[in-house]
Each structure stands twice: as structure tokens, then as C-alpha cells.
C-alpha positions in Angstrom: 62.0 36.1 113.8 62.1 38.8 111.0 64.7 38.6 108.3 66.5 41.8 109.6 66.4 40.4 113.1 68.1 37.2 111.9 70.8 39.2 110.1 71.5 41.3 113.3 71.6 38.1 115.4 74.0 36.4 113.0 76.2 39.5 112.8 76.2 39.8 116.6 77.2 36.1 116.8 80.1 36.6 114.4 81.3 39.6 116.4 81.2 37.5 119.6 83.0 34.6 118.0 85.8 36.8 116.6 86.2 38.5 119.9 86.5 35.2 121.7 89.0 33.9 119.1 91.2 37.0 119.6 91.0 36.6 123.4 92.4 33.0 123.3 94.9 33.0 120.5 98.5 33.5 121.7 99.9 36.8 120.4 103.6 37.7 120.6 104.4 40.4 123.1 100.8 40.4 124.5 100.0 39.1 128.0 97.0 37.1 128.9 95.4 40.3 130.3 96.2 42.1 127.1 94.6 39.3 125.0 91.4 39.4 127.1 91.3 43.2 126.6 92.0 42.9 122.9 88.9 40.7 122.7 86.8 43.4 124.5 88.4 46.0 122.2 87.4 44.0 119.0 83.9 43.5 120.4 83.5 47.2 121.1 85.0 48.3 117.8 82.7 46.1 115.6 79.8 46.8 117.9 80.2 50.5 117.6 80.8 50.4 113.9 77.9 48.1 112.9 75.5 49.3 115.6 74.2 45.7 115.7 73.0 46.7 119.2 72.5 50.2 120.4 75.8 52.0 121.1 75.2 52.4 124.8 74.5 48.7 125.1 77.9 48.0 123.7 79.3 50.3 126.4 77.4 48.5 129.1 78.8 45.2 127.9 82.4 46.7 127.8 82.1 47.7 131.5 80.6 44.3 132.5 83.3 42.3 130.6 86.1 44.4 131.9 85.0 43.9 135.5 84.4 40.1 134.8 87.5 39.0 133.0 90.4 41.3 134.0 90.6 41.2 137.8 91.4 37.4 137.8 94.4 37.9 135.5 95.7 41.3 136.8 97.1 41.2 140.3 95.5 43.6 142.8 92.8 44.8 140.3 89.3 44.9 141.7 86.1 44.7 139.6 84.8 47.9 141.3 87.7 49.8 139.6 85.8 49.8 136.3 82.6 51.1 137.8 84.4 54.4 138.3 84.0 55.0 134.6 80.3 55.5 135.0 80.6 58.0 137.8 83.6 60.0 136.8 83.8 63.8 137.2 83.5 64.1 133.4 80.2 62.2 133.4 78.9 64.5 136.1 80.0 67.6 134.0 78.3 66.3 130.9 75.1 65.4 132.8 75.0 69.0 134.1 75.3 70.2 130.6 72.4 68.0 129.6 70.1 69.4 132.3 71.1 73.0 131.3 70.3 72.3 127.6 67.0 70.6 128.6 65.9 73.7 130.5 66.9 76.0 127.6 65.0 73.9 125.1 61.9 73.5 127.2 61.5 77.2 127.7 62.8 78.1 124.2 65.7 80.1 125.4 67.5 78.8 122.3 64.7 80.2 120.1 65.0 83.6 121.9 68.7 83.7 121.1 68.1 82.7 117.5 65.5 85.5 117.1 67.8 88.0 118.8 70.6 87.2 116.4 68.6 86.9 113.1 66.7 90.1 113.8 70.0 91.9 113.7 71.7 90.2 110.7 69.9 92.2 108.0 68.5 90.5 104.9 71.6 90.1 102.7 72.2 86.4 102.1 75.8 86.4 103.4 74.6 88.1 106.6 71.7 85.8 107.2 74.0 82.8 106.6 76.6 84.1 109.1 73.9 84.8 111.7 72.6 81.3 111.4 76.0 79.8 111.6 77.0 81.9 114.6 73.8 81.0 116.4 74.2 77.3 115.6 77.8 77.3 116.8 77.0 79.1 120.1 74.1 76.8 120.9 76.2 73.7 120.1 78.8 74.9 122.7 76.2 74.2 125.4 73.6 71.8 123.9 74.0 68.6 122.0 75.0 68.9 118.3 72.0 66.8 117.3 69.4 69.0 119.3 71.0 72.2 117.9 70.8 70.9 114.4 67.1 69.8 114.8 66.3 73.3 116.1 68.1 75.3 113.5 66.8 73.2 110.6 63.3 74.3 111.7 64.5 77.9 111.7 66.1 77.6 108.3 63.2 75.9 106.4 60.9 79.0 106.6 63.8 81.1 105.3 64.4 78.7 102.4 60.8 78.8 101.2 61.4 82.5 100.1 64.2 81.4 97.8 63.5 80.1 94.3 63.6 76.3 93.7 66.9 76.5 91.6 68.7 78.9 94.0 71.9 77.0 95.1 71.9 79.1 98.3 69.1 76.8 99.6 71.7 74.0 99.8 74.3 76.3 101.5 71.9 77.4 104.2 71.0 73.8 105.2 74.7 72.6 105.0 75.8 75.4 107.3 73.8 74.0 110.2 75.3 70.5 110.7 78.8 71.8 109.9 78.6 74.5 112.5 76.9 72.3 115.0 79.9 70.0 114.8 82.4 72.8 114.8 80.7 74.7 117.7 80.8 71.7 119.9 84.6 71.8 119.8 84.7 75.1 121.8 83.7 73.8 125.3 84.3 70.6 127.3 80.6 69.9 127.3 80.0 70.7 123.6 80.4 67.1 122.3 81.2 63.6 123.8 84.8 63.3 122.3 85.8 66.4 124.4 84.5 64.7 127.6 86.3 61.5 126.8 89.6 63.3 126.2 89.2 65.2 129.5 88.5 62.2 131.5 91.3 60.0 130.1 93.7 62.9 130.7 92.3 63.3 134.2 93.0 59.6 134.9 96.7 60.4 134.2 96.7 63.3 136.6 96.3 66.0 134.0 93.5 68.4 134.7 92.3 70.8 132.1 89.9 73.6 133.3 86.8 74.7 131.4 88.5 78.0 130.6 91.7 76.4 129.4 89.9 74.1 127.0 88.1 77.1 125.6 91.4 79.0 125.2 92.2 76.7 122.2 88.8 75.2 121.4 87.1 78.6 120.8 89.7 80.1 118.4 89.8 76.8 116.5 86.0 76.7 116.3 85.8 80.4 115.2 88.4 80.0 112.4 86.6 76.9 111.0 83.3 78.8 111.2 84.6 81.7 109.2 86.2 79.4 106.7 83.0 77.3 106.3 81.0 80.5 105.8 83.4 81.6 103.0 83.3 78.2 101.4 79.5 78.0 101.4 79.2 81.4 99.9 81.6 80.4 97.1 80.1 77.0 96.4 76.5 78.0 96.7 76.2 81.6 95.5 72.8 83.1 96.2 70.6 84.2 93.3 68.5 86.5 95.5 69.9 89.8 96.8 67.7 89.9 99.8 66.1 87.2 102.0 62.8 87.7 103.9 63.0 86.6 107.5 59.8 85.5 109.3 60.8 85.8 113.0 58.3 84.9 115.7 58.6 86.4 119.2 58.7 84.4 122.4 56.8 85.8 125.5 59.3 86.1 128.4 58.1 84.8 131.8 59.7 84.5 135.2 60.7 80.9 134.4 62.4 82.1 131.2 64.4 84.6 133.3 65.3 81.8 135.8 66.6 79.6 133.0 68.6 82.4 131.5 70.1 83.5 134.8 71.0 79.8 135.6 72.7 79.5 132.2 74.7 82.8 132.7 75.8 81.8 136.3 76.7 78.3 135.4 78.6 79.3 132.2 80.5 82.1 134.1 81.5 79.8 136.9 82.7 77.2 134.4 84.9 79.8 132.7 86.3 81.0 136.1 86.6 77.5 137.7 90.4 77.5 137.6 90.6 81.0 139.2 88.0 80.2 141.8 89.5 76.8 142.5 86.1 75.1 142.1 85.7 71.8 140.2 83.7 72.2 136.9 81.9 68.9 137.8 80.7 70.5 141.1 79.4 73.6 139.2 77.5 71.2 137.0 75.1 70.4 139.8 73.7 73.9 139.6 71.3 73.4 136.6 69.8 70.1 137.9 69.4 71.4 141.4 67.8 74.7 140.4 65.6 73.3 137.6 64.3 70.2 139.4 63.7 72.0 142.8 61.8 74.9 141.1 59.7 72.7 138.7 61.5 74.1 135.6 62.1 70.4 134.8 59.8 67.6 135.9 60.0 63.8 136.2 59.4 63.3 132.5 62.1 65.8 131.6 64.5 64.0 134.0 63.8 60.7 132.1 64.5 62.3 128.8 68.0 63.4 129.7 70.6 61.7 127.5 71.5 58.9 129.9 72.3 56.7 126.9 75.0 59.1 125.8 76.5 59.2 129.3 76.6 55.4 129.4 78.2 55.5 125.9 80.9 57.9 127.2 81.4 55.8 130.3 81.9 52.6 128.3 84.6 54.3 126.3 86.3 55.6 129.5 86.2 52.0 130.9 87.7 50.6 127.7 90.6 53.1 128.1 91.1 52.0 131.7 91.2 48.4 130.7 93.6 49.0 127.9 96.0 50.8 130.1 95.8 48.3 133.0 96.4 45.3 130.7 99.2 46.8 128.6 97.2 46.6 125.4 97.7 50.3 124.7 101.5 49.9 124.7 101.3 46.9 122.5 99.3 48.8 119.9 102.0 51.5 119.9 104.7 48.9 119.2 102.6 47.4 116.4 102.3 51.0 114.9 106.0 51.5 115.5 105.2 54.8 117.3 107.0 53.9 120.6 109.5 56.7 121.1 108.4 58.6 117.9 108.4 62.4 117.9 105.4 64.3 119.3 104.6 65.9 116.0 104.5 62.5 114.2 102.3 60.9 116.9 99.9 63.8 116.8 99.6 63.6 113.0 99.2 59.9 112.9 96.5 59.8 115.5 94.8 62.8 114.1 94.6 61.3 110.6 93.4 57.9 112.0 90.7 59.6 114.0 89.6 61.7 111.1 89.3 58.7 108.8 87.6 56.5 111.4 85.1 59.2 112.6 83.8 59.8 109.1 82.5 56.2 109.0 81.6 55.6 112.6 80.4 57.4 115.7 82.7 60.3 116.7 82.4 59.1 120.3 83.3 55.5 119.4 86.3 56.6 117.3 87.6 58.7 120.2 87.0 55.9 122.7 89.1 53.5 120.6 92.1 55.8 119.8 92.7 57.9 122.9 93.8 55.0 125.1 96.4 54.0 122.5 97.7 57.5 122.2 98.0 57.9 125.9 100.4 54.9 126.0 102.9 56.9 124.0 103.8 58.7 127.2 105.6 62.1 127.3 103.5 65.2 126.5 100.2 63.4 125.8 97.9 66.4 126.3 98.1 67.8 122.7 97.8 64.3 121.2 94.6 63.5 123.1 93.1 66.9 122.6 93.9 66.7 118.8 92.1 63.4 118.6 89.0 65.0 120.1 89.2 67.9 117.7 89.7 65.7 114.6 86.7 63.6 115.6 84.5 66.7 115.4 85.8 67.9 112.0 85.0 64.5 110.4 81.8 65.3 108.6 82.1 64.2 105.0 79.2 61.8 104.7 75.5 61.8 106.0 76.5 58.9 108.2 79.5 60.7 109.7 77.5 62.4 112.4 73.8 62.7 113.5 73.7 66.5 112.5 74.7 65.5 109.0 72.0 62.8 108.9 69.3 65.3 110.0 70.3 67.9 107.4 70.5 65.2 104.7 67.0 64.0 105.6 65.6 67.4 104.7 66.0 66.4 101.0 67.6 69.7 100.1 71.2 68.5 99.9 73.1 65.7 98.1 75.9 63.6 99.5 78.4 65.2 97.0 77.5 68.7 98.3 78.2 67.6 101.8 81.4 65.8 100.8 83.1 68.5 98.8 82.7 71.1 101.6 83.3 68.6 104.4 86.6 67.3 103.0 88.0 70.9 102.7 86.9 71.8 106.2 88.4 68.5 107.5 91.7 69.1 105.8 91.9 72.7 107.2 91.1 71.3 110.6 93.9 68.7 110.4 96.4 71.4 109.3 95.2 74.2 111.6 94.6 72.2 114.7 98.3 71.3 115.1 99.9 74.8 115.3 97.0 76.1 117.5 97.5 73.4 120.0 101.2 73.6 120.1 101.1 77.4 120.3 98.4 77.7 123.0 99.6 74.7 125.1 
């Protein structure tokens, strides 16, 4: 066994032992079911933070443990209850988004949009930067933040080669992409996994948020952060060049491109009007896979490449939330934090800050998975609290490890951690401050 493998095995063993210890030690105010769930919570937390095994594997273990250890100690609870987490309406909605994004990427509809925007931005550095940021944010509303960043980095690199080696604007152009991929994902329910987790856990409490309603606060929040980020990047990384040469390659449009574009327009429009038409967003999500798979737009290999691991990761988080609520662990956490009966504003701020700090050092999805169930136990008007947690997870982007888009941008070798941190901290603080009044005003 290799040295790294031994280290991972020992770390996994320690996590398991600590989780077992927590499960069996008597804790004041916590029932047997609560202690069992606390053990699962500890395993999930350290598993997601350390990534000792893949994140989706941790989620699978969470589902299996919940179904195994909780039904015997919670009266009337069946193991099949926890399987619902993997087949919830939110999982279906997100899967539909993945199929839509896969079709767009395969037929380069994203590149068509990028070319369309950049060909109209002009050649002034500020205009080029804004065009790239706007395109990145829009694509991230419908595609994964990681895929959007990977695409836009390839668009940015040819632009950067026309700038001199010492031009600070090179750094600004690259930094803009991960920041706006993260910010753009806020705007729609399918933009990023934390949004899906928030929606599903609210749905489990009988609170339904339509696609359009989410966008009514997510889109303004996203646009304001985009404009602020654009201003910051221009101030911190002032361009030396007055003009930038753009090398834009065209994409030949075929009938399949048209079908993908029409499917995107129809699906997105129906999602926006779902509350008016009284149609479930998850039902609409079947349109992309049905159209693309039946017409050959996507094939078996494309089907296999869909982000099933991300869906399982989200499902594990949903399952953990279900377990925490059924066992009373969420309420116990609130008592420990002395937030039971606290004002709505205080609860929002505390959980927003906790999420922001945690999500800078661990997966945004994992941070949301861990904190939303605790926030829900506060009772009362939980919608703004849960949505705020999802928003704060997305604005946590201080370090290269904070989010995959940051890591991709950092790997280009054109930015330093300090560059990412000084802009990321300011955007995060603005998000913390701005998110609260927007939520309370629009909700």
C-alpha cells in the first residue's frame, strides 16, 4: 500500500472511530436517536472536509447509515423514508439542468452565445471584461459553475496573449471568470447545488418556491454582485492597453444546433412561468433528456457523463437533513447555539456568517448540507434563513480551494492567492450585507 493510501486509510479510520464514539457517549438533552444522528453528522462533516473518500461516497454512506441505524430507535420510521432523498423533485430538476447543459456544451451553444456577446462588446478593456463576466454569469445560471469556468478560461486565454506580460489586467480577466461563475449560479434554482438543497429542504417543510420566485431575488442579487465585481477588478487591475484584440471563431449552425437552442428556450421559459401555468418545475425538467435522448442529440456515452455524482452528493445532504429533523438533532444544535427563540435577523446573520466561513474551506454543497437542517429547526419564517445560507455559500470564494471554479482559474498560473483573496473577501462582505435586505424586501 502506498504511503498516501496508508494516510488516507488511517484518516478514514480516525473519522469512523470518532463518529462511533460520539454515537455512544451520553450527551445531556440528546436522545439515543439524536446521538446516532450526531455520529452520522460528524462522519459526514469530516468526510466532506477532508475528502478522504470522494464526496459522493460520503453521501452514499450517509443514506445507508441513516436507513440502518435510525428506524430501530425512532418509532414508526421506515428505512425507505431516507431513500426519498435520492429521488426528490429537486434531484429531478437538477438532473434536467444537467441534460440541458450537456446538450448545450456538446453542440457549442455556449460558444455561440460567447461569440455573440464578445463580438458586440467592442475592444475597450472595460467593455471586454464586462462582456466576459456577463456571458459567464448567464451560462452559469444554466450550466455547472465548473463547466462554465473551464469554457470561459479557454475563451479568455487567447485574449490575454495580446496583453503585455506585465499588464495587471491579465489577472483581472482570469479572476472575473470564477467569481462570476459562482455569482451567476445564484440566479436560478439549477445554477448551483446549494440552491437545490435549500429548495428541497424547504419543500420537505411544505414550503414551495417556484423557479420564477427564486429568480425574483436571486437574479437582482447576482447582477448587483456582478457589477460590483466588475468595478473592483477594474480598480485593482487597471489595464495598460487601451484596446484589446479579439480573436472570435464562428460556429456553423446546423439543424441540431437549432433543436438544442429551441429546447433551451422552451425549457427556460416554462421554468420561469411554472407557477403561472401550475406545472411543477421538476416535470418540466424532463423535456431536455426526453428530447435530446430520443433525437440522438445525446447518446449513451453522454448519458453516462451526466453529473450523477453531484446528484448523489446533493441527495446525501438532503438525507442528512431528514435524519437531523427526525431525530431532534437540529433542535439540539439550536439550543447549544442559544438561538432557540432568537430574532429572525439574528438567526439569518449567524447562519449566513457560519456558512460563509465554512464554505471558504470546504465544498459549498457540504457546508449547505450541514447548516440548513440546523437552521430549519429554528422554526418560524425559515425561508429567508435557508435561502440566505444558499446565497452565502456561493459568495464564499476567497481561496483557490473554496470552489472548483477558483481552482481552475488558479491552475492557469496567471493569478496569485492574494489576488483572489483581496477581491473575494470584499465581494463576500458585500454579499453578506446586501443579501439580507434583498431577501427581506422581496420575500
